[in-house]
C-alpha positions as CSV (number, residue, x, y, z in Angstrom):
1,M,-0.6,64.5,29.8
2,R,-0.3,61.8,32.4
3,R,-3.8,60.6,31.7
4,F,-2.5,59.3,28.3
5,Q,0.3,57.2,29.8
6,P,-1.8,54.0,30.4
7,V,-3.0,54.2,26.8
8,L,0.6,54.6,25.5
9,A,1.7,51.7,27.7
10,F,-1.1,49.6,26.3
11,L,-0.1,50.3,22.7
12,I,3.5,49.4,23.5
13,V,2.4,46.1,24.9
14,V,0.1,45.4,21.9
15,V,2.9,46.3,19.4
16,G,5.3,44.1,21.3
17,A,2.9,41.2,21.3
18,Q,2.3,41.5,17.6
19,S,6.0,41.0,16.9
20,V,5.9,37.5,18.3
21,V,2.6,36.1,17.1
22,A,2.4,33.3,14.6
23,A,2.7,34.6,11.1
24,T,4.3,33.8,7.7
25,Y,8.1,34.2,7.6
26,Y,10.5,33.7,4.7
27,V,13.9,32.1,4.0
28,G,16.1,32.9,1.0
29,S,16.7,35.6,-1.5
30,C,13.2,36.0,-3.0
31,K,11.9,38.2,-0.2
32,K,13.4,41.2,1.5
33,G,14.0,40.8,5.2
34,A,14.0,37.0,4.9
35,F,16.1,34.7,7.1
36,S,19.3,33.4,5.4
37,S,18.9,29.8,6.6
38,I,16.1,27.5,7.4
39,Q,17.4,26.6,10.8
40,T,17.7,30.2,11.8
41,A,14.0,30.7,10.9
42,V,12.9,27.5,12.6
43,S,14.7,28.6,15.8
44,S,13.4,32.1,15.7
45,V,9.7,32.1,14.8
46,P,6.9,31.4,17.3
47,A,4.9,28.2,17.3
48,G,2.2,27.9,14.7
49,S,4.1,30.0,12.1
50,I,4.4,29.3,8.4
51,I,7.9,29.3,7.0
52,D,8.0,29.9,3.2
53,V,11.4,28.8,1.7
54,C,12.5,30.5,-1.5
55,P,13.9,28.2,-4.3
56,G,17.5,27.3,-3.8
57,T,19.9,24.8,-2.2
58,Y,20.4,25.0,1.5
59,A,23.3,23.0,2.9
60,E,22.3,22.6,6.5
61,Q,21.0,20.2,9.2
62,I,17.7,21.2,10.6
63,T,15.9,20.4,13.9
64,I,12.3,21.5,14.3
65,S,11.2,21.5,18.0
66,E,7.8,23.3,17.8
67,S,4.6,23.2,15.8
68,L,5.0,25.0,12.4
69,T,4.6,24.6,8.7
70,L,7.8,24.5,6.5
71,Q,7.1,24.7,2.8
72,G,8.8,25.4,-0.4
73,I,7.4,28.2,-2.6
74,P,7.8,29.1,-6.3
75,Y,9.6,32.2,-7.4
76,N,11.0,33.5,-10.7
77,N,9.9,30.4,-12.6
78,S,11.5,28.0,-10.1
79,S,9.9,26.0,-7.3
80,Q,12.6,23.6,-6.1
81,V,13.9,23.9,-2.6
82,I,16.8,21.4,-1.9
83,I,18.2,20.6,1.5
84,T,21.7,19.0,1.4
85,P,24.1,18.0,4.2
86,P,26.4,20.8,5.4
87,S,30.0,20.6,4.5
88,S,30.8,20.2,8.2
89,G,28.9,16.9,8.3
90,L,25.8,15.8,10.3
91,M,25.4,15.4,14.0
92,T,23.8,12.2,15.2
93,T,20.9,11.5,17.5
94,S,19.2,8.4,18.9
95,S,16.3,6.4,17.5
96,I,14.4,3.7,19.3
97,A,14.0,1.8,16.0
98,L,17.5,2.1,14.5
99,G,19.9,3.2,17.2
100,T,22.2,6.0,16.1
101,V,21.0,8.0,13.2
102,A,22.2,11.1,11.3
103,A,19.1,12.9,10.1
104,Q,19.1,15.8,7.7
105,V,15.8,17.1,9.1
106,E,14.7,16.0,12.6
107,V,11.3,16.8,14.1
108,T,10.8,16.6,17.8
109,A,7.4,18.2,18.3
110,G,4.2,18.6,16.5
111,P,2.2,19.0,14.6
112,V,4.8,19.9,12.0
113,K,3.8,20.1,8.3
114,I,6.6,19.8,5.6
115,T,5.7,20.2,2.0
116,G,7.2,21.0,-1.4
117,I,10.8,20.4,-0.3
118,T,13.6,18.0,-1.6
119,V,15.9,16.4,0.9
120,D,19.0,15.2,-0.9
121,G,21.6,13.0,0.8
122,M,24.1,13.7,-2.1
123,S,27.0,11.3,-1.7
124,G,25.7,9.6,1.4
125,Y,26.9,9.2,4.9
126,P,29.3,6.3,4.8
127,F,29.8,5.5,8.5
128,I,29.2,1.9,9.7
129,G,26.7,1.7,12.5
130,V,24.9,5.0,11.7
131,Y,21.7,5.1,9.8
132,F,21.4,8.0,7.4
133,V,17.9,9.5,7.4
134,G,16.4,12.2,5.2
135,I,13.5,13.2,7.5
136,F,13.1,11.9,11.0
137,Y,9.9,12.3,13.1
138,G,11.1,11.2,16.5
139,S,9.2,10.2,19.7
140,G,6.6,12.7,20.7
141,S,6.3,14.3,17.3
142,S,3.5,14.4,14.7
143,G,2.5,16.0,11.5
144,T,2.1,15.7,7.7
145,L,4.6,15.3,5.0
146,S,3.4,15.9,1.4
147,G,4.8,16.8,-2.0
148,L,8.3,15.9,-0.9
149,E,11.2,14.3,-2.6
150,T,13.8,12.4,-0.5
151,R,16.7,10.9,-2.3
152,N,20.2,9.5,-2.1
153,Q,20.2,8.6,1.6
154,N,22.9,5.9,1.3
155,S,25.0,4.5,4.1
156,N,26.3,0.9,3.8
157,L,22.7,-0.4,3.4
158,Q,21.5,1.9,6.2
159,G,19.9,4.7,4.3
160,V,16.3,5.7,5.0
161,G,14.2,8.3,3.2
162,I,11.6,9.0,6.0
163,L,11.6,7.6,9.5
164,A,8.7,8.0,11.9
165,E,8.6,6.5,15.4
166,N,7.1,6.9,18.9
167,G,8.4,5.6,22.1
168,A,6.3,8.0,24.3
169,G,3.0,7.5,26.0
170,A,0.9,10.2,24.2
171,S,-0.6,9.1,20.9
172,Q,0.8,10.7,17.7
173,T,-0.2,10.6,14.0
174,V,2.2,11.0,11.0
175,T,0.9,11.2,7.5
176,I,3.2,10.8,4.5
177,A,1.5,11.5,1.2
178,N,2.0,12.3,-2.5
179,S,5.8,12.2,-2.2
180,N,8.7,10.8,-4.3
181,I,11.1,8.7,-2.3
182,H,14.0,7.0,-4.1
183,D,17.6,5.8,-4.1
184,N,17.7,5.1,-0.3
185,D,19.7,1.9,0.2
186,Y,17.7,0.4,3.1
187,A,14.2,1.7,3.3
188,A,12.1,4.4,1.7
189,I,9.6,4.8,4.6
190,Y,10.1,3.2,8.0
191,A,7.6,3.5,10.9
192,Y,8.0,2.0,14.4
193,S,6.5,2.2,17.9
194,D,7.4,0.1,21.0
195,Q,4.3,1.1,23.0
196,M,1.5,-1.3,23.9
197,P,-1.1,-0.4,22.9
198,S,0.5,1.5,20.0
199,T,0.9,5.3,20.3
200,L,1.8,5.8,16.6
201,T,-0.7,5.8,13.8
202,T,0.6,6.3,10.3
203,S,-1.1,7.1,7.0
204,I,1.2,6.3,4.1
205,K,-0.7,7.1,0.9
206,S,-0.2,7.9,-2.8
207,N,3.6,8.0,-2.7
208,Y,6.0,6.9,-5.4
209,V,8.9,4.7,-4.2
210,V,11.6,3.3,-6.4
211,G,14.7,1.2,-6.1
212,E,14.7,0.5,-2.4
213,D,15.7,-2.7,-0.5
214,L,12.5,-2.2,1.6
215,G,9.9,0.0,0.1
216,I,7.5,0.7,3.0
217,F,8.3,-0.9,6.4
218,L,6.0,-0.9,9.5
219,N,7.4,-2.6,12.6
220,G,6.8,-2.9,16.3
221,T,3.3,-1.9,17.3
222,V,2.7,0.9,14.8
223,T,-0.8,1.0,13.3
224,G,-2.3,2.7,10.3
225,A,-2.9,2.4,6.6
226,I,-0.7,1.9,3.5
227,S,-2.8,2.8,0.5
228,G,-2.5,3.8,-3.1
229,N,1.3,3.8,-3.2
230,T,3.4,2.9,-6.3
231,I,6.5,0.9,-5.4
232,A,8.9,0.1,-8.3
233,D,11.7,-2.4,-8.3
234,P,12.1,-3.1,-4.5
235,Y,13.4,-6.2,-2.9
236,V,10.3,-6.2,-0.7
237,G,7.6,-3.7,-1.6
238,V,5.6,-3.5,1.7
239,Y,6.7,-5.2,4.9
240,V,4.5,-5.2,8.1
241,G,6.1,-7.0,11.0
242,G,6.4,-7.2,14.7
243,S,3.1,-7.1,16.7
244,T,1.6,-4.5,14.4
245,S,-2.2,-4.7,14.3
246,S,-5.1,-2.8,12.8
247,C,-3.2,-2.3,9.6
248,L,-4.7,-1.8,6.2
249,V,-2.6,-2.5,3.0
250,T,-4.9,-1.5,0.2
251,G,-4.7,-0.3,-3.4
252,N,-0.9,-0.4,-3.8
253,T,1.0,-1.3,-7.0
254,V,4.2,-3.2,-6.6
255,T,6.2,-3.7,-9.8
256,F,9.5,-5.5,-10.2
257,F,11.6,-4.5,-13.2
258,G,14.3,-7.2,-13.1
259,G,12.2,-10.2,-12.2
260,G,12.2,-9.6,-8.5
261,G,13.6,-12.2,-6.1
262,G,12.0,-10.8,-3.0
263,D,8.3,-10.5,-2.2
264,G,5.6,-8.0,-3.2
265,I,3.9,-7.7,0.2
266,E,4.9,-9.4,3.5
267,V,2.6,-9.1,6.5
268,Y,3.4,-10.9,9.7
269,A,0.5,-9.5,11.7
270,A,-3.3,-9.5,11.5
271,A,-4.1,-7.1,8.7
272,V,-6.3,-6.5,5.7
273,I,-4.5,-6.8,2.4
274,S,-6.9,-5.8,-0.3
275,G,-7.0,-4.5,-3.9
276,N,-3.2,-4.5,-4.5
277,T,-1.6,-5.2,-7.9
278,I,1.7,-7.0,-7.8
279,T,3.6,-7.8,-11.1
280,N,6.7,-9.5,-12.2
281,V,7.9,-10.8,-8.9
282,G,9.9,-13.4,-10.8
283,N,10.9,-17.0,-10.4
284,Y,11.8,-16.9,-6.7
285,G,9.4,-14.4,-5.1
286,T,6.0,-14.5,-3.6
287,G,3.3,-12.0,-4.4
288,I,1.8,-11.8,-1.0
289,V,2.8,-13.4,2.3
290,G,0.0,-13.1,4.9
291,A,0.0,-14.1,8.6
292,A,-2.6,-15.9,10.5
293,G,-5.6,-13.8,11.2
294,S,-5.1,-11.6,8.1
295,T,-7.5,-11.1,5.2
296,V,-6.2,-11.3,1.7
297,M,-8.8,-10.4,-0.9
298,F,-9.3,-8.8,-4.3
299,N,-5.6,-8.6,-5.1
300,H,-4.1,-9.1,-8.6
301,I,-0.8,-11.0,-8.8
302,S,1.0,-11.9,-12.0
303,N,4.3,-13.6,-12.8
304,S,5.5,-14.9,-9.5
305,S,6.9,-18.1,-8.1
306,V,4.1,-18.3,-5.5
307,G,1.1,-16.1,-5.8
308,I,-0.1,-16.1,-2.1
309,S,1.4,-17.8,0.9
310,A,-0.7,-17.6,4.0
311,G,-1.6,-19.9,6.9
312,G,-4.7,-19.3,9.0
313,A,-5.9,-16.5,6.8
314,I,-9.0,-15.5,4.8
315,I,-8.0,-15.7,1.1
316,K,-10.7,-14.8,-1.3
317,N,-11.5,-13.3,-4.7
318,N,-7.9,-12.9,-5.7
319,I,-6.6,-13.2,-9.3
320,I,-3.3,-15.0,-9.7
321,I,-1.8,-15.3,-13.2
322,N,1.3,-17.2,-14.2
323,A,2.6,-18.5,-10.9
324,N,5.5,-20.7,-12.0
325,S,5.4,-22.8,-8.8
326,V,2.1,-22.5,-6.8
327,G,-0.9,-20.3,-7.0
328,I,-1.8,-20.3,-3.2
329,E,0.3,-22.0,-0.5
330,L,-1.9,-22.9,2.5
331,G,0.7,-24.4,4.7
332,C,-1.7,-27.1,5.9
333,S,-3.6,-24.7,8.1
334,T,-7.1,-25.8,9.0
335,D,-8.0,-22.2,9.8
336,D,-7.8,-21.0,6.2
337,T,-10.9,-19.8,4.4
338,V,-9.9,-20.0,0.7
339,S,-12.6,-19.4,-1.9
340,G,-13.5,-17.5,-5.0
341,N,-9.9,-17.2,-6.2
342,I,-9.0,-17.4,-9.9
343,I,-5.7,-19.1,-10.7
344,N,-4.6,-19.1,-14.3
345,G,-1.4,-20.8,-15.3
346,A,0.4,-22.7,-12.5
347,P,1.8,-26.2,-12.0
348,I,-0.2,-26.4,-8.8
349,G,-3.2,-24.4,-7.9
350,L,-3.4,-24.9,-4.2
351,D,-0.6,-26.5,-2.3
352,M,-0.4,-28.1,1.2
353,V,-4.2,-28.3,1.4
354,P,-5.6,-30.0,4.6
355,T,-8.0,-32.9,4.3
356,A,-11.0,-31.0,5.6
357,F,-10.6,-28.2,3.1
358,N,-13.8,-27.5,1.1
359,G,-13.4,-24.0,-0.5
360,V,-14.5,-23.4,-4.1
361,N,-11.9,-21.8,-6.4
362,H,-11.5,-21.5,-10.2
363,F,-8.6,-23.1,-12.0
364,N,-7.6,-22.3,-15.6
365,N,-4.5,-23.9,-17.3
366,V,-3.4,-25.4,-14.0
367,A,-1.7,-28.8,-14.2
368,R,-2.9,-29.9,-10.8
369,D,-5.7,-28.2,-8.9
370,T,-4.6,-29.1,-5.3
371,T,-2.0,-31.1,-3.4
372,G,-2.1,-32.5,0.1
373,G,0.8,-33.7,2.1
374,C,-0.5,-32.5,5.4
């Protein structure tokens, strides 16, 4: 009988190993043997696992510190998984971008994929000096968020739907796609890196954002693309600031319901701003603000105070309709390349045009084509 002992030992090892391999695990009442909470599952399963969450409301704060997939699943004619703050409140953590934050879901590793889940801030987190965040991808983390809804993160104008940042040396990528982000009182999506060169690349695409102070905000040195998003009734639709470079802002739609007052797209770094549609900015707003070195082309802007304001930029083949102040504001820059633009309906077509300017543009129903003053 002894000759069978090594085989038996081997089988025990194999069975034991199988119990800790990456697999699909469940949370909620739709599967027998499922975990009762999302955090318990996240803390228990091995890296690389998939956690399927049954429909229902989960009042908890979640920290994900290893690579995995967290996804909501349909069951019994329902497919809504909602994460709300626990009754005991939220613990805080540190952010290099915002200081102290209280995050409903915090990711500290990667890649972590989150899909098909609603993160609801409910009544908010009303503590001055603390940013209230729906989903926080912290330094050293990476992953993909898709098919999400983040809502009601409100905290004295310090609520953020999704925050992604990196202050570590290793490069990371975060993708945010096909999600519904609304009713956050500071920013829908905020991305930041303080590394030079940047160690955070973001892809923010095909999301729907409504009612934010800032719709999509890239700052510091973060790079990436903002494409195909619909941003409704923000104060500023897209903001790219700091020393951010290699940024593409393409194919977005920014619409103001109440006549605006802010700006459609503000870019204070070299970037390509192309193929965007910006409507109803109103009597005080600017459609696109572009920095020196940026390229602004093939955009469609209607009903603004100023269509485009950019100094030292390439501005070409844009359509600007009904600018109640100025079609394009050049700021007297001699580095501008401004040509092929169509401006229809404005008191002034091009303003603050340097003497050496020789671009060819098209003016319809414009009281004065160009003004100098430089």
